[in-house]
C-alpha positions as CSV (number, residue, x, y, z in Angstrom):
1,M,22.2,0.7,-47.8
2,S,20.4,2.8,-45.4
3,L,22.0,6.0,-43.7
4,L,20.6,4.5,-40.7
5,E,21.2,1.9,-38.0
6,I,19.6,0.9,-35.0
7,S,22.0,1.0,-32.3
8,V,21.8,0.2,-28.2
9,L,23.4,3.6,-26.7
10,P,24.7,3.9,-23.1
11,G,22.3,5.2,-20.9
12,K,19.4,5.6,-23.5
13,G,18.9,2.4,-24.6
14,R,18.0,2.1,-29.0
15,G,18.9,4.9,-31.5
16,Y,19.6,5.7,-34.5
17,R,23.0,6.2,-35.9
18,A,24.0,7.3,-38.8
19,T,26.1,4.4,-41.0
20,S,28.4,7.4,-43.2
21,D,28.7,11.0,-43.2
22,I,25.6,12.7,-44.6
23,P,25.6,15.9,-45.8
24,V,23.3,18.7,-44.2
25,G,20.1,18.5,-45.8
26,T,19.8,14.7,-46.3
27,V,16.6,13.4,-46.5
28,L,17.6,10.5,-43.8
29,H,14.3,8.4,-43.3
30,V,10.7,8.7,-44.1
31,S,8.1,7.1,-41.8
32,E,4.5,5.9,-42.1
33,P,2.0,6.1,-39.6
34,L,0.7,3.1,-38.3
35,A,-2.8,5.3,-37.3
36,T,-3.6,9.1,-37.3
37,T,-6.1,11.4,-36.0
38,L,-7.7,14.9,-36.1
39,S,-7.4,17.6,-33.4
40,Q,-11.0,17.7,-33.0
41,E,-11.5,21.6,-33.0
42,W,-10.1,20.9,-36.9
43,T,-11.8,18.4,-38.1
44,P,-14.0,20.4,-40.8
45,E,-11.0,22.0,-42.2
46,T,-8.7,19.2,-42.6
47,C,-8.4,16.4,-44.7
48,L,-8.5,12.9,-43.0
49,W,-6.4,11.2,-45.2
50,C,-3.6,13.9,-46.4
51,F,-4.2,16.2,-43.8
52,D,-4.5,19.3,-46.5
53,F,-5.9,22.4,-44.3
54,A,-8.1,24.5,-45.8
55,Y,-9.3,26.8,-42.9
56,P,-11.3,28.7,-42.9
57,K,-12.9,26.6,-45.5
58,K,-14.4,23.1,-44.5
59,Q,-13.5,20.0,-47.1
60,K,-15.5,19.0,-49.8
61,T,-15.5,15.2,-49.9
62,K,-17.8,13.5,-47.2
63,A,-16.6,10.4,-46.0
64,V,-20.2,9.2,-46.5
65,T,-22.6,9.9,-49.1
66,E,-26.1,10.4,-49.1
67,Q,-26.3,7.0,-51.0
68,E,-24.0,5.6,-49.0
69,K,-25.7,6.8,-45.9
70,L,-28.7,5.2,-46.8
71,A,-27.0,1.7,-47.2
72,L,-25.5,2.0,-43.3
73,S,-28.9,3.1,-42.2
74,T,-30.8,0.2,-43.3
75,Q,-27.6,-2.2,-41.8
76,W,-27.6,-0.5,-38.8
77,S,-31.4,0.0,-38.5
78,V,-30.5,3.9,-37.4
79,A,-32.6,6.6,-38.8
80,P,-30.9,8.6,-41.9
81,K,-31.0,11.6,-40.1
82,H,-29.0,10.7,-36.9
83,L,-26.3,9.1,-39.1
84,S,-23.5,11.5,-39.0
85,F,-19.9,11.9,-39.8
86,K,-19.5,15.4,-40.3
87,D,-16.1,14.8,-38.6
88,M,-14.9,12.5,-41.1
89,L,-14.0,15.1,-44.4
90,F,-11.5,14.7,-47.1
91,C,-10.1,17.4,-49.6
92,S,-10.8,15.3,-52.5
93,D,-12.7,12.2,-54.1
94,T,-9.2,11.1,-54.7
95,C,-8.2,11.3,-51.1
96,K,-10.9,9.6,-50.1
97,S,-10.7,6.7,-52.1
98,S,-6.9,6.5,-50.8
99,C,-8.0,5.9,-47.4
100,Q,-10.4,3.4,-48.2
101,T,-8.0,1.4,-50.5
102,S,-5.7,1.7,-47.6
103,L,-8.1,0.8,-44.9
104,Q,-9.5,-2.2,-47.1
105,S,-11.7,-3.8,-44.5
106,E,-11.4,-1.5,-41.7
107,W,-12.8,0.9,-43.1
108,L,-16.7,0.4,-42.4
109,P,-15.8,-0.4,-39.1
110,T,-13.9,2.6,-38.7
111,L,-17.3,4.3,-39.7
112,A,-19.0,2.1,-36.9
113,M,-16.2,3.2,-33.9
114,H,-16.5,6.7,-34.8
115,Y,-20.5,6.7,-35.1
116,R,-20.5,5.0,-31.7
117,L,-17.9,7.2,-30.3
118,D,-19.9,10.2,-31.2
119,C,-22.8,8.8,-29.8
120,E,-21.5,8.0,-26.2
121,F,-19.8,11.6,-26.4
122,K,-23.4,13.1,-26.7
123,N,-25.0,10.7,-23.9
124,T,-22.4,10.3,-21.3
125,C,-22.5,11.1,-17.6
126,N,-19.9,13.6,-16.8
127,L,-19.8,13.8,-12.9
128,P,-16.5,12.5,-11.9
129,T,-15.6,9.6,-9.8
130,V,-14.8,10.7,-6.4
131,A,-12.6,8.6,-4.0
132,A,-12.9,8.9,-0.1
133,P,-9.6,9.0,1.9
134,I,-9.0,5.1,3.2
135,E,-5.5,4.2,5.6
136,P,-4.6,0.9,3.2
137,E,-3.3,-2.1,5.8
138,F,0.5,-2.1,4.7
139,S,1.0,-5.7,6.3
140,K,1.9,-7.3,3.1
141,H,3.2,-4.7,0.6
142,I,5.0,-4.7,-2.8
143,D,8.2,-2.5,-3.7
144,L,7.0,0.6,-5.9
145,N,10.3,0.0,-7.7
146,N,9.8,-3.1,-8.6
147,D,9.2,-3.6,-12.2
148,E,6.9,-6.6,-12.1
149,A,5.6,-6.6,-8.5
150,L,3.8,-3.1,-9.9
151,S,2.8,-4.2,-13.0
152,T,0.8,-7.1,-11.6
153,W,-0.4,-4.5,-8.7
154,L,-2.1,-2.2,-11.4
155,N,-3.2,-5.3,-13.4
156,H,-5.5,-6.0,-10.5
157,A,-6.2,-2.5,-10.0
158,W,-7.4,-1.9,-13.3
159,T,-9.5,-5.0,-13.4
160,C,-11.2,-4.0,-10.1
161,L,-11.6,-0.7,-11.0
162,T,-12.8,-0.9,-14.7
163,E,-15.1,-4.2,-14.4
164,H,-18.4,-2.3,-14.5
165,L,-17.2,0.6,-16.5
166,D,-18.5,2.9,-14.2
167,I,-15.6,5.4,-13.9
168,H,-16.5,8.5,-14.7
169,R,-15.4,12.1,-15.4
170,D,-15.4,15.3,-17.4
171,F,-14.6,14.4,-21.4
172,D,-13.5,16.8,-24.1
173,H,-12.7,17.2,-27.6
174,T,-9.3,16.2,-26.8
175,D,-10.5,12.9,-25.4
176,M,-12.5,12.2,-28.9
177,S,-9.4,12.5,-30.7
178,M,-7.6,10.7,-28.2
179,S,-10.3,7.4,-28.5
180,R,-10.3,7.7,-32.5
181,L,-6.5,7.1,-32.6
182,I,-6.5,3.9,-30.0
183,A,-9.9,3.2,-32.1
184,A,-7.8,3.3,-35.5
185,C,-5.1,1.1,-33.5
186,I,-7.3,-1.5,-32.3
187,L,-8.2,-2.6,-35.6
188,R,-4.8,-2.5,-37.0
189,S,-4.4,-5.1,-34.2
190,Q,-7.2,-6.8,-35.1
191,N,-6.5,-6.9,-38.8
192,S,-2.6,-7.1,-39.2
193,Q,-2.3,-8.6,-42.5
194,H,-3.0,-5.6,-44.5
195,A,0.1,-4.7,-46.5
196,N,-0.6,-1.1,-46.8
197,L,-0.1,0.0,-43.0
198,P,2.2,-0.8,-40.7
199,P,1.4,-4.0,-38.7
200,F,0.3,-3.4,-34.9
201,H,2.9,-5.1,-33.7
202,D,5.3,-2.3,-34.8
203,L,3.7,-0.5,-32.1
204,L,4.4,-2.9,-29.3
205,V,8.0,-2.7,-29.7
206,I,8.0,1.0,-28.4
207,Q,8.6,1.5,-24.8
208,N,5.7,1.1,-22.8
209,N,5.7,4.4,-20.5
210,E,2.7,3.1,-17.6
211,L,5.2,2.5,-14.9
212,S,6.9,5.6,-15.5
213,H,3.5,7.6,-15.7
214,F,2.3,5.7,-12.3
215,R,5.3,6.4,-10.6
216,T,5.4,10.0,-11.5
217,H,2.3,10.8,-10.3
218,F,1.5,8.7,-7.1
219,N,1.8,10.8,-4.1
220,A,4.1,8.5,-1.3
221,S,3.7,11.5,1.0
222,L,0.3,10.0,1.6
223,Y,1.6,7.1,3.3
224,P,5.3,8.6,5.2
225,N,5.8,5.5,7.3
226,H,5.4,3.3,4.2
227,P,7.8,5.1,1.8
228,Q,8.1,3.3,-1.8
229,Q,5.6,0.4,-1.2
230,L,1.8,-0.3,-2.0
231,P,-0.2,-2.5,-0.2
232,L,-0.5,-6.0,-1.7
233,H,-3.9,-6.9,-1.1
234,C,-6.4,-4.1,-1.8
235,T,-9.9,-3.7,-1.8
236,K,-12.1,-1.8,-4.5
237,E,-12.3,0.9,-2.3
238,V,-8.5,1.3,-1.1
239,Y,-7.8,0.9,-4.9
240,L,-9.7,3.9,-6.1
241,S,-8.4,6.0,-3.0
242,M,-4.6,5.2,-3.8
243,M,-5.1,5.7,-7.3
244,P,-3.2,9.2,-8.9
245,D,-6.3,11.2,-10.6
246,E,-3.8,11.1,-13.1
247,V,-4.4,7.6,-13.6
248,L,-7.7,7.7,-12.7
249,D,-8.6,9.9,-15.7
250,V,-7.2,7.1,-17.8
251,M,-9.3,4.7,-16.7
252,A,-11.9,7.0,-17.1
253,L,-11.5,7.5,-20.6
254,Y,-10.8,3.3,-21.1
255,C,-14.6,2.9,-20.0
256,F,-15.7,5.7,-21.5
257,F,-14.4,3.9,-24.8
258,A,-15.3,0.6,-23.7
259,R,-19.0,1.5,-23.4
260,A,-19.1,3.5,-26.6
261,M,-17.6,0.7,-28.6
262,T,-19.4,-2.5,-27.0
263,K,-23.1,-1.9,-25.2
264,P,-26.0,-2.0,-27.6
265,L,-26.6,0.8,-30.5
266,H,-29.3,-0.2,-32.9
267,K,-27.5,-2.8,-35.4
268,V,-24.4,-1.1,-35.0
269,P,-21.7,-3.2,-35.2
270,V,-20.0,-3.6,-31.7
271,N,-16.0,-4.4,-30.9
272,A,-16.0,-7.3,-28.7
273,G,-11.8,-7.6,-28.4
274,I,-11.9,-4.4,-26.3
275,T,-9.7,-4.8,-22.7
276,H,-8.0,-2.7,-20.4
277,D,-4.9,-4.6,-21.4
278,L,-5.4,-3.8,-25.2
279,F,-6.2,-0.1,-24.2
280,R,-3.6,0.3,-21.9
281,S,-0.8,-1.1,-24.5
282,I,-1.8,1.9,-26.7
283,F,-2.3,4.6,-24.5
284,F,1.0,4.7,-22.9
285,R,3.2,4.0,-25.8
286,E,1.3,6.6,-27.6
287,R,1.5,9.5,-24.9
288,A,5.5,10.1,-25.5
289,N,6.0,8.3,-28.8
290,S,3.4,10.1,-31.0
291,F,4.0,13.1,-33.5
292,G,2.2,16.1,-34.0
293,L,0.8,16.8,-37.3
294,W,0.9,20.7,-37.8
295,E,0.1,22.9,-40.2
296,M,2.9,22.7,-43.4
297,G,4.8,25.6,-43.3
298,N,6.9,27.5,-45.9
299,D,10.2,26.4,-46.8
300,E,12.1,28.8,-44.6
301,V,10.2,27.5,-41.1
302,A,10.8,23.6,-42.2
303,N,14.3,24.5,-42.3
304,A,15.0,26.2,-38.9
305,T,12.1,24.6,-37.4
306,G,11.1,21.0,-38.4
307,G,8.1,22.6,-39.9
308,V,6.6,24.4,-36.8
309,S,6.3,27.6,-35.4
310,D,3.6,29.6,-33.2
311,D,1.7,30.7,-35.8
312,L,0.9,27.1,-37.0
313,E,-1.8,25.1,-35.9
314,L,-1.9,21.3,-34.6
315,L,-3.9,19.3,-36.7
316,G,-3.5,15.7,-35.1
317,F,-1.2,13.3,-34.1
318,G,0.2,10.1,-35.5
319,I,2.2,7.0,-34.5
320,Y,5.1,6.5,-36.5
321,P,6.4,3.3,-35.2
322,S,9.9,3.3,-37.5
323,A,10.7,6.8,-35.8
324,V,10.6,6.4,-32.4
325,Y,14.4,5.5,-32.3
326,F,15.1,9.2,-33.5
327,N,16.1,10.0,-29.7
328,H,15.9,14.0,-28.0
329,S,18.5,16.3,-28.1
330,C,18.1,20.3,-27.4
331,D,20.2,20.9,-30.3
332,A,19.0,18.5,-32.6
333,N,20.9,17.6,-36.0
334,V,17.7,16.0,-37.4
335,I,14.6,17.9,-38.4
336,K,11.2,16.3,-38.9
337,V,9.0,17.5,-41.6
338,R,5.6,16.2,-42.5
339,D,5.0,15.5,-46.3
340,G,1.4,14.8,-46.8
341,R,1.0,11.3,-44.6
342,S,4.6,11.0,-44.3
343,M,6.8,12.2,-41.8
344,K,10.3,13.1,-43.3
345,F,13.4,13.1,-41.1
346,I,16.7,15.8,-42.5
347,S,19.9,16.4,-41.6
348,R,20.5,19.9,-40.1
349,R,23.7,19.8,-40.4
350,M,26.6,17.6,-41.2
351,I,26.2,14.1,-39.6
352,D,29.5,12.3,-38.9
353,E,29.7,8.4,-39.4
354,G,28.7,6.6,-36.1
355,E,26.8,9.9,-34.5
356,E,23.4,9.6,-33.4
357,A,20.7,11.3,-35.4
358,C,18.5,13.0,-33.2
359,I,15.5,15.3,-33.4
360,S,14.0,17.9,-30.8
361,Y,11.0,16.9,-29.1
362,G,9.1,19.9,-29.2
363,S,9.9,23.6,-28.4
364,V,13.4,24.0,-26.9
365,D,13.5,27.8,-26.6
366,E,12.8,27.6,-22.9
367,D,16.1,27.6,-20.5
368,V,18.0,24.5,-19.6
369,R,15.3,23.9,-16.2
370,G,12.4,24.9,-18.3
371,R,13.2,22.2,-20.9
372,R,14.1,19.9,-18.4
373,Q,10.9,19.9,-16.7
374,R,8.9,19.5,-19.7
375,L,11.1,16.8,-20.9
376,L,10.7,14.9,-17.9
377,E,6.6,15.2,-17.3
378,N,5.9,14.6,-20.8
379,Y,8.4,12.2,-21.4
380,H,9.8,10.5,-18.1
381,F,13.6,11.7,-18.6
382,V,16.0,14.4,-17.8
383,C,17.7,15.7,-20.5
384,Q,21.3,15.2,-20.6
385,C,22.5,16.3,-24.1
386,T,25.5,18.8,-24.4
387,R,23.5,21.6,-24.6
388,C,21.7,20.7,-21.3
389,I,24.9,19.9,-19.8
390,Q,26.9,23.1,-20.9
391,E,23.8,25.5,-19.6
392,D,23.3,23.6,-16.6
393,L,26.9,24.2,-15.9
394,I,26.8,28.1,-16.3
395,I,23.9,28.4,-14.1
396,R,25.6,26.5,-11.2
């Protein structure tokens, strides 16, 4: 019998609850990733599959051998000297073989997507799109707090603004890591029949944070006569003027990604299934639901902090659909510890039958105001855990 069950919790939505008394140190759950990505700064030293960290040495097994490179060169009509997969390395032939076996038919498209992203990153225009201020017409408007209306408004805005893939901004290595994670998810959506990895539809049950993201960043004070309103009909210029910079940044990332995946590039396979709807469905679920893949710490560190401390490096991120039902607490009763590609969840103390099983979302060393501010900005909720409520009462 499973130690955890998914329950609807008052004020929290769905979450894991203990089905029996659970002793300290018990492995409650093991989750496998739907998709992972490496942090760009640690790509030479980190295994693409198991996240073995070899710093200061580089990983030794290349994703593409010289013989394989020659075959791809002929197939894609790209000179061998221009075919580079320097950011795709493995700690061993065993890990490379495990990756290829698990991905099956996704392996070659993965190589193509990585190559296309690298080429677009080198050639992209880094001049940001600038919007001139325009006073919108509010004769017909929608309520910013109406989920259905706002979703429709955003769909129209995305279609209008990204039609020609011409929104630009500066891109950095973090954007490349995110692009590779989205690419892996898209390949999962197109090959969900594989039994070796979680199916793409597991991602879609995760909360989509797009509306919360927009409301958090939309500056309603710019339109004091129309509080919590958006004009119903907008031109491209009006959409561009009203859109928060943080949303335009996501649109620019989509344009970069779609250009990379679809524009002609010798005979490198394109991915014609790229749409802003698909991109957004992944991006705004990943934002508050992915897990950091940290350098492995020693047992003492893992037991105390869930495998994360200031002297460990963040090697990448992964989407673990079955793990998103662990809600947050600043005094968590569960820690998460990476074991290769897997994420283990271990009871930190005795958990009673019926008690919610919670983890901490990031560091909880700040005071209650600092913790709540960080959680609101990154996860879109005000923490009401027992620790926060008690500390808040002391401050007041």
